[in-house]
N, C-alpha and C positions, 0 to 999 in steps of 0.2 A: 517125149516131145523133141522133135528135131529143131535145132537152132538154125536161124538164118545167118547169113554172113555179117549182118549188122550187129546181131546179138553176140556172135562170137568175137567180133572186134571190140565190143563194149566190155565183155568179160576179160579179154586180153589186156585192155587198157587198165582195168581195175587191178588185175593181177600184177602188172608191171609197176603200177603206182604203189601198191602195198609192198612189193618186193624192194622197191627203191627206198621207201620210207624206213622199213625195217633195217635195210642195209646202212642207211645214214645213222639210225639210232645205234646200231652196233659199232659203227666207226667212231662216232663222237662220244658215246656214253660208256665205252668199254672200261674206262677207269672207274666209273660208278659201279659197274658190275664186279670188278676185281678187287677194289680197295675200299675199306670202310674204316678210315682212321678216326681217332679221337685225339684232339690236340690237348696239350697240357701247357700251361703258362710256364715260361722259362724260370720264373722265380719260385714256383711251387716246390715245396720240399717233398721228396719221395718218402714213403713209409712202407717198409716191408718187414716181414717176420724174421728174415734171416739177415745176418750182417751184410752190408753192401757198401760200395763206393760208386759215385756218379762220375762219369767221364764225358768229355766233349771233344770231338774232332772238328776243328774249323777247316772245312774243305775249300770254300771260296767265300766271296763276299755275301752270298745269299744262302749258303748251304752249311749247316752244322749237323753233324751226326751225334746224337745223344745216346750214350750207352750206360748200362748199369752192370757193375761187376759184383756178382753174388759170391760170398766167401763161405767156406766151410768153417765150422766152429773151431777146428784145430788147424790153425794157420801155420803150424810148425812142420806139418807132414803133408804137404800138398802133393797129390799124385800127378796133376796136370791141369789142363784148362779145356773147357767145353765152349765152343762158339755156337751159340743157340740162335738160329734164324727163325723167327716166329711166323705166325700166320697173317692173314690179311685183315684182321679186325682189331679195333681199339688201339691198344698200345701195350707197353711193357707190363702194365698192371694186370692185364688179362693173363699173361703167360708167366709172371713171376712165381706163382705157386709151384710150377714144374721145376724150378731151379733146385729144389730140395732133393729131387731124384738123383742129382749129381753131387751136390754139396755134401750129402750124408756119406758119400764114398770118398770124400777128400778132394773133390775137384772144384776149382773155381769155375764159375759160369759167367761168360761175357755175353750179354744180350743187348744188341742194338735195336733202336727203333728206326724204322724206315723214314725217309723224308716225308714230312707232313703228318707223321705219327708221333704222338707224345710231344716231346720237346724238340724233336728233330725238325729241321727246316730244309727247304729246297724243293725244286720241281721234280716230281716223280718221273722216272723213266727206267726202262730195263737196264740201260747202260749205267745209270747212276746207282741203282741197287747193287749191281755187280761191283762197282768201284767202292762203294761203302763197305761191302763184305771183304774186299781185299785189304782195305784200310784196317778193318777189325782184325784180320789175320795178321797184318803187319805188327799190330800192338802185341798180340799173343806171341808171335815169333821172336819179338825182342827179348822175351823173358824165358820162353820155353822152346825146347827142340821139337821138331816135327813129330817125333814119336810120343810126345806128351800132349799133343793137340788133337782133340776130337771135334769133328764138325757134325752138328745136329741140325736138321731141318724139319720143320713142322708145316704141313700143308703148303701154302704159298712159298714158304721158306725152303722147301725141299729143292726147288729149282735153283735157288741161290746157293745153298750149301753144296749142291752137286757141281755147280760152276766153279766154286772155290776149290773143291777137291780135285777138279780136273786141271787146275792151274798151279796148285800148291800141294806140297806133301803134308800128310797128316797120319795119325795113328789109325783112325777109322772114320768112316762116314756112316751116320745113322739117320734114317729117313722115316718120318711118321706121316702116314697118309699121303704118299707122293703121287705125282701124275706123270704120264709119259711126256707130255708137253702141253702147254696151254692151248696150242692149236688143236690138239686131239680132243681136249675137253670141250672147246667151243664147237668142234665139228659134230658133236653129238646132237646139238640143237640147231646149228646153222650150217649144215653140210652143203646147202645150196649156194653158199657165198664163197668167193675167192679169199679164204681166210688168211693165207700167207701175205696177201696184199693189204688186207683190212686191219689185221691185228697189229697193234704197237708193241704188245707184250707176247712173246712166244715161249720163252723159258723151255727150250728143247732139252729137258732133263736127260732123256735117254741118250742123246748124243754126248752129253758131258760124262755120263756114267761109263761110257765105253772107254774113256781116257783116264779113269780113276785107277790108280795103282793100289791104294789102300783097300782093306776089306770093307764091304758094304753090307749093312743090315737094314732091311726094310720091314716096317710094321704096317699092316693094312687090315682094316676090318671088312667083314663080308657084307655088312649092312650100311656101308658108306654111300650116301646118295649125292654127296658133293663131288667126290672123286670115286667113281664106281670101281669096284674090285676088278672088273674086266679091263679097266684102263690101267690101273696100277700094276697088275700082274704082267703086263707087256714089258715092264722094265727088266724082267728076267732075261729078256733077249740080250741084254748087255752084260750079263753076269760072268764073273770069273769063278773058278772053283772055290775061292775063299768067301764068296758072297752068299747071303742067306735072305730068303723071303719068308717072313713070319706072318701067317694068317691068324687073325684074331676072330674067332667065330662069334657072330652076333654084335661085334663092335661097330659103331657108327663113326662119323668123321671126328666128332669132338669128345668122345668118351673112352678112347683107348687107355687113358691113364687109370680108368676104373677097373681094369682087368688084371687079375693076378698073373696071367700068362705074360703080359707085357712087362711087368715089374721083375718077374723071375728071369726073363731073358736079358733085360736091360741091366739088372744087377750083375748077372754073370759076365756081361761085356765090360762092365766098369771095374770088376774085381781083377 
């Protein structure tokens, strides 16, 4: 059936309206898509299976960065410190079990919660996330030399860890389920929008990795539907001869820790 001009005009108006509404949702609700924090009252006492200390960085009148320092059982033979930048959900409680991957090898793990996550306060922004990460590095660097500092990023935290590694020296950078950039991830579903103008959070990890001097190791699962394997593998474009991309067959976004291949490689890096 051939459409007349009036019908075409009506369809065009509906299309433009839907396009505009979805664009507004993307612009104003992107933090809802990206961040899923769970707050913890400042007076609540943490409880973890491994020894720990709680730290706070008073950044300004409205912003406090809350961190947990997980300690190895043998505090007399510390190998170094791991700065662990976690994913986009809940708070430190969700990621604390992974600290043992490092403490069992004699490393301290310093894990911050992002603003509005856990006990941390402040208004989220990409710039503030970077600033918090640099403050965490500053704490580590006050006690440990760069060749004793490992930067570790998981999911959302891979962009943050990559940024720090591009600005500060470290022994190595380890990334679990990383993305090329946040723009590239959104482009998979919203390619019809000017994402560079719409997105408040870009996390251009690939640009940061090109400036990283330290060795880089990436872990990525083939069944990851949050960060598709096809997206993460593009990070190899930034690689140096010392860098390595580890493919975990069958692993999804949140279960790489369940695979022996991951632990074998991580253990070898930490030894």
